[in-house]
C-alpha positions as CSV (number, residue, x, y, z in Angstrom):
1,M,2.9,28.8,10.8
2,R,-0.8,28.2,11.2
3,K,-1.8,24.5,11.0
4,H,-5.5,24.9,10.9
5,S,-8.5,27.2,11.1
6,P,-11.1,26.4,13.7
7,A,-13.9,27.8,11.5
8,N,-12.7,25.7,8.6
9,E,-12.5,22.6,10.7
10,R,-16.1,23.0,11.8
11,I,-17.5,23.5,8.3
12,K,-15.3,20.6,6.9
13,R,-16.8,18.2,9.5
14,K,-20.3,19.3,8.3
15,Y,-19.3,18.7,4.7
16,Y,-17.9,15.3,5.3
17,D,-21.0,14.3,7.2
18,W,-23.1,15.6,4.2
19,L,-21.0,13.5,1.8
20,K,-21.6,10.3,3.8
21,E,-25.1,10.7,5.0
22,A,-26.8,12.9,2.3
23,K,-24.9,11.7,-0.7
24,G,-24.1,8.2,0.4
25,R,-20.4,8.5,-0.5
26,N,-18.0,5.8,0.9
27,E,-15.0,6.4,3.1
28,A,-12.6,6.4,0.2
29,T,-14.4,9.2,-1.5
30,V,-14.6,11.3,1.7
31,D,-10.9,10.7,2.2
32,Q,-10.2,11.9,-1.3
33,A,-12.2,15.1,-0.7
34,A,-10.4,15.7,2.6
35,A,-7.0,15.3,0.9
36,A,-8.0,17.8,-1.8
37,I,-9.2,20.4,0.7
38,D,-6.1,19.9,2.8
39,R,-4.0,20.8,-0.3
40,F,-5.8,24.0,-0.9
41,E,-5.7,25.0,2.8
42,A,-2.0,24.3,3.0
43,Y,-1.5,26.5,-0.1
44,S,-3.6,29.4,1.3
45,N,-1.8,29.1,4.7
46,F,-5.1,27.9,6.3
47,A,-7.0,31.1,5.6
48,D,-10.6,31.1,6.5
49,F,-12.7,29.8,3.6
50,R,-14.7,33.0,3.7
51,S,-11.7,34.8,2.2
52,F,-12.2,33.0,-1.0
53,H,-11.1,34.8,-4.2
54,V,-11.0,33.5,-7.8
55,E,-7.4,34.9,-8.2
56,K,-6.3,32.6,-5.3
57,V,-7.9,29.7,-7.2
58,K,-6.0,30.5,-10.4
59,A,-2.7,30.7,-8.5
60,F,-3.5,27.4,-6.7
61,K,-4.1,25.6,-10.0
62,A,-0.9,26.9,-11.4
63,R,1.0,25.7,-8.3
64,L,-0.8,22.3,-8.3
65,V,0.7,21.2,-11.6
66,E,4.2,22.0,-10.3
67,Q,3.8,20.1,-7.0
68,E,5.7,16.9,-6.4
69,S,4.2,13.7,-5.0
70,A,5.5,13.0,-1.5
71,R,5.8,9.3,-2.5
72,T,7.4,9.4,-5.9
73,K,9.1,12.9,-5.8
74,E,7.7,13.3,-9.4
75,P,5.2,15.9,-10.5
76,L,1.6,15.1,-9.5
77,S,-0.1,12.9,-12.1
78,Y,-2.8,14.3,-14.3
79,A,-5.3,12.0,-12.6
80,T,-4.4,13.4,-9.2
81,V,-4.6,17.0,-10.4
82,Y,-8.0,16.3,-12.1
83,A,-9.4,14.5,-9.0
84,T,-8.2,17.3,-6.7
85,L,-9.7,20.1,-8.7
86,N,-13.0,18.3,-9.1
87,A,-13.2,17.6,-5.4
88,L,-12.6,21.2,-4.6
89,K,-15.1,22.4,-7.1
90,T,-17.8,20.2,-5.5
91,F,-16.8,21.4,-2.0
92,F,-16.9,25.1,-2.7
93,Q,-20.1,24.8,-4.6
94,W,-21.6,23.2,-1.5
95,L,-20.0,25.8,0.7
96,S,-21.4,28.7,-1.2
97,G,-24.9,27.7,-0.1
98,Q,-24.1,27.4,3.6
99,P,-25.2,30.1,6.2
100,G,-22.4,32.5,6.9
101,Y,-20.6,31.7,3.6
102,K,-23.0,32.8,0.9
103,Q,-21.9,36.4,0.8
104,S,-18.3,35.3,0.1
105,F,-19.2,33.8,-3.3
106,S,-20.6,35.0,-6.6
107,F,-22.6,32.5,-8.6
108,G,-20.2,30.2,-10.5
109,D,-17.1,31.1,-8.6
110,W,-16.5,27.4,-8.0
111,D,-16.2,26.8,-11.7
112,Y,-12.7,28.3,-11.6
113,F,-11.6,25.0,-10.1
114,S,-12.5,23.2,-13.4
115,P,-9.5,21.3,-14.8
116,S,-8.2,22.4,-18.2
117,G,-9.5,20.4,-21.2
118,A,-6.0,18.9,-21.7
119,T,-5.8,17.8,-18.1
120,A,-9.2,16.2,-18.2
121,S,-8.5,14.4,-21.5
122,I,-5.2,13.0,-20.3
123,A,-6.5,12.0,-16.8
124,K,-9.5,10.2,-18.2
125,A,-7.7,8.5,-21.1
126,R,-7.9,4.7,-21.0
127,R,-4.5,3.0,-21.4
128,P,-4.0,-0.6,-22.3
129,S,-3.5,-2.8,-19.3
130,R,-2.3,-6.4,-19.5
131,A,-4.7,-9.0,-18.2
132,P,-3.6,-12.6,-17.6
133,T,-4.8,-15.3,-20.0
134,V,-6.7,-18.3,-18.7
135,T,-3.7,-20.4,-19.6
136,E,-1.4,-18.2,-17.5
137,I,-3.8,-18.3,-14.5
138,R,-3.9,-22.1,-14.8
139,D,-0.1,-22.3,-14.9
140,V,0.3,-19.9,-11.9
141,I,-2.1,-22.0,-9.8
142,G,-0.3,-25.2,-10.9
143,L,2.9,-23.9,-9.4
144,M,1.4,-23.0,-6.0
145,P,2.2,-25.2,-3.1
146,T,-0.7,-27.0,-1.3
147,T,0.9,-28.5,1.8
148,T,-0.8,-26.3,4.4
149,E,-4.3,-25.0,4.7
150,I,-3.0,-21.5,4.3
151,E,-1.4,-22.5,0.9
152,R,-4.7,-24.2,-0.1
153,R,-6.6,-21.1,0.7
154,D,-4.2,-18.9,-1.3
155,R,-4.6,-21.2,-4.3
156,A,-8.4,-21.3,-3.9
157,V,-8.8,-17.5,-3.7
158,I,-7.0,-17.0,-7.1
159,A,-9.1,-19.8,-8.7
160,F,-12.3,-18.2,-7.2
161,I,-11.5,-14.7,-8.7
162,A,-10.8,-16.4,-12.0
163,V,-14.1,-18.3,-12.2
164,T,-16.3,-15.5,-10.7
165,G,-14.6,-12.2,-11.7
166,A,-15.6,-11.0,-8.2
167,R,-14.0,-7.7,-7.1
168,V,-11.4,-8.0,-4.3
169,S,-13.5,-5.9,-1.9
170,A,-16.3,-8.5,-2.3
171,V,-14.0,-11.5,-2.1
172,V,-12.7,-10.6,1.3
173,S,-16.3,-10.2,2.6
174,F,-17.9,-13.4,1.2
175,Q,-19.2,-15.9,3.7
176,L,-19.7,-19.6,3.1
177,G,-23.4,-19.1,3.0
178,H,-23.0,-17.0,-0.2
179,I,-21.7,-19.9,-2.3
180,D,-23.6,-22.9,-3.6
181,I,-21.0,-25.3,-4.9
182,E,-23.6,-27.8,-6.3
183,R,-25.1,-25.1,-8.5
184,R,-21.8,-23.3,-9.1
185,L,-23.5,-20.1,-7.9
186,V,-22.3,-17.1,-5.8
187,S,-24.8,-14.8,-4.2
188,Q,-23.3,-11.3,-4.2
189,D,-25.7,-10.0,-1.5
190,A,-25.0,-6.4,-0.7
191,R,-26.3,-6.8,2.8
192,D,-23.2,-8.7,3.7
193,V,-20.9,-8.5,0.7
194,R,-19.0,-5.3,-0.2
195,T,-20.1,-5.1,-3.8
196,K,-19.6,-2.0,-6.0
197,F,-22.4,0.5,-5.5
198,R,-23.9,-2.0,-3.0
199,K,-25.5,-3.8,-5.9
200,T,-27.0,-7.3,-5.3
201,F,-26.7,-9.9,-8.0
202,E,-25.9,-13.6,-8.7
203,T,-22.8,-14.9,-10.4
204,W,-22.6,-18.4,-11.9
205,F,-19.1,-19.8,-12.3
206,F,-17.8,-18.8,-15.7
207,P,-17.0,-22.0,-17.6
208,I,-13.4,-21.1,-18.4
209,D,-11.7,-24.2,-16.8
210,A,-13.2,-27.2,-14.9
211,D,-10.0,-27.7,-12.9
212,L,-10.3,-24.1,-11.5
213,E,-13.9,-24.7,-10.5
214,Q,-12.9,-27.9,-8.7
215,I,-10.3,-26.1,-6.7
216,V,-13.0,-23.8,-5.4
217,V,-15.4,-26.6,-4.7
218,D,-12.8,-28.6,-2.8
219,W,-11.9,-25.6,-0.7
220,V,-15.5,-25.0,0.3
221,R,-16.0,-28.7,1.1
222,Y,-12.9,-28.6,3.3
223,L,-14.2,-25.7,5.3
224,L,-17.7,-27.1,5.7
225,K,-16.9,-30.8,6.3
226,E,-13.3,-31.0,7.7
227,K,-13.3,-27.8,9.7
228,G,-17.0,-27.9,10.5
229,W,-17.6,-24.2,9.7
230,G,-21.0,-22.8,9.0
231,P,-22.7,-20.3,6.5
232,K,-21.7,-17.2,8.5
233,D,-18.0,-18.1,8.5
234,P,-15.6,-16.4,6.0
235,L,-15.1,-18.0,2.6
236,F,-11.5,-16.9,2.7
237,P,-10.4,-16.6,6.3
238,S,-7.5,-14.5,7.5
239,T,-4.2,-16.1,8.8
240,N,-3.9,-16.8,12.5
241,V,-0.7,-15.6,14.0
242,G,0.9,-17.6,16.9
243,L,4.2,-18.7,18.5
244,N,6.1,-21.3,16.7
245,D,8.5,-23.9,18.2
246,A,11.3,-21.3,18.1
247,G,9.2,-18.9,20.2
248,Q,8.7,-16.5,17.3
249,F,5.4,-15.2,16.0
250,G,4.4,-16.5,12.6
251,P,1.5,-18.0,10.6
252,D,-0.4,-20.6,12.5
253,G,-3.3,-21.9,10.5
254,L,-6.6,-20.1,9.6
255,A,-8.4,-17.7,11.9
256,R,-12.2,-17.8,12.0
257,S,-12.4,-14.2,10.8
258,P,-12.2,-12.5,7.4
259,W,-9.4,-10.3,6.1
260,A,-9.7,-6.8,7.4
261,S,-8.5,-5.4,4.0
262,T,-7.7,-6.4,0.5
263,G,-4.0,-6.1,1.1
264,P,-3.3,-9.8,1.9
265,L,-5.2,-10.9,-1.2
266,R,-3.2,-8.6,-3.4
267,E,0.0,-9.9,-1.9
268,I,-1.1,-13.5,-2.6
269,L,-1.5,-12.6,-6.2
270,R,1.8,-10.8,-6.4
271,R,3.8,-13.8,-4.9
272,A,2.0,-16.4,-7.0
273,F,2.6,-14.6,-10.3
274,A,6.2,-13.8,-9.4
275,R,6.8,-17.5,-8.7
276,A,5.7,-18.2,-12.2
277,G,7.9,-15.5,-13.7
278,L,4.9,-13.5,-14.9
279,P,4.1,-9.8,-14.4
280,H,2.0,-9.0,-11.3
281,P,-1.6,-8.4,-12.4
282,N,-4.1,-6.1,-10.9
283,P,-6.9,-8.3,-9.4
284,H,-9.4,-6.2,-11.4
285,S,-7.7,-7.4,-14.6
286,F,-9.2,-10.8,-14.1
287,R,-12.5,-9.2,-15.1
288,Q,-10.9,-8.2,-18.4
289,T,-9.8,-11.8,-18.8
290,L,-13.3,-13.0,-18.5
291,A,-14.7,-10.3,-20.8
292,A,-12.2,-11.1,-23.5
293,F,-13.0,-14.9,-23.1
294,G,-16.7,-14.1,-23.4
295,R,-16.2,-11.9,-26.5
296,E,-14.5,-14.8,-28.2
297,K,-16.9,-17.6,-27.1
298,C,-20.3,-16.1,-26.7
299,Q,-22.7,-17.0,-29.5
300,G,-25.5,-14.5,-30.0
301,L,-26.9,-11.5,-28.2
302,A,-28.5,-13.5,-25.4
303,Q,-25.3,-15.2,-24.3
304,M,-23.4,-11.9,-24.4
305,Q,-26.1,-10.3,-22.2
306,A,-26.0,-13.2,-19.8
307,W,-22.2,-13.0,-19.7
308,A,-22.3,-9.2,-18.9
309,Q,-24.9,-9.7,-16.2
310,N,-22.8,-12.4,-14.6
311,L,-20.1,-9.8,-14.1
312,G,-22.7,-7.5,-12.5
313,H,-23.0,-5.2,-15.5
314,E,-26.4,-4.0,-16.8
315,S,-25.3,-3.4,-20.3
316,L,-23.2,-5.1,-23.0
317,A,-21.4,-1.8,-23.6
318,T,-19.8,-1.9,-20.2
319,T,-18.5,-5.5,-20.5
320,F,-17.5,-5.6,-24.2
321,G,-16.8,-1.9,-24.7
322,S,-14.8,-1.2,-21.6
323,Y,-13.5,-4.6,-20.5
324,A,-13.1,-6.5,-23.7
325,K,-11.2,-4.2,-26.0
326,V,-8.8,-5.9,-28.2
327,S,-5.1,-6.0,-27.1
328,P,-2.6,-3.9,-29.1
329,D,-1.2,-7.0,-30.7
330,E,-4.6,-8.3,-31.7
331,Q,-5.5,-4.8,-32.9
332,Q,-2.5,-4.9,-35.2
333,R,-3.3,-8.4,-36.5
334,L,-6.9,-7.6,-37.2
335,V,-6.2,-4.2,-38.9
336,R,-3.5,-5.7,-41.1
337,R,-5.9,-8.5,-42.2
338,V,-8.6,-6.1,-43.4
339,G,-9.2,-6.5,-47.1
340,K,-7.1,-9.6,-47.3
341,T,-8.3,-13.2,-47.8
């Protein structure tokens, strides 16, 4: 069985380069496009892209909804089907304009990859997700050990996410020079920090809990004064691995380098919430926590706008429309109270 087509490989490399250099897409987006194209190639037995035919696309779409996930052994999710078809639509639209391929397409052929209306609706539907409350975050942190510097780092990183709402990709890339503990200010500078869409903005600590703020302040002071680190050192350094007294490899203090990925941070959250007997939250849900807190506490339009900008949002609609929707329980309570004293 054929495993690849040389001609396809060459044009795919050109496409991936176009995505990165001309469209500015990140590696995750390119990887998603590659996975979608690989699915289509595997279905078509790696036929040359120039043999494109809309009937093949129709058959592929029908097969796609029947495919199983290699990880879960369940049918592919609507979100996966939706993302795969849209990625292929974009690829073949680009391909139709490339020398040597134009004659293989009629205008609009790529539209046959469009997901059905039902698939699009289900894939894009927003479902309630549980965000931790400020009280729960405080309780989780209160149960975390603080004997070693690694344990103090773990506690500080959760407190930091709580008072800044920073995304995990940004958290693992912050340097000490990006935080001003006297002003309670974090500079999310896209030249160094991996912010969404490479946006640069400033975040003041959200006033949700003074004790959480103090944990972050104490951590920064520890790195600056006791360890003697400087502004270019990581705010949340990775764990150094060394030999223990038993001759086994294990945690051995802090390395003077940042985490290479967000995986360790997510694991810290998972362990901390499990210790407290609480559901494991998505780190992103902390932004929902802050949006809900702001919806309740902000007085007037100016405060609401400032709260939104502090999260890196340009508009109130993003913060209070997408992040601060009422929970199902609160929705029930408010609806049932309508018309009553």
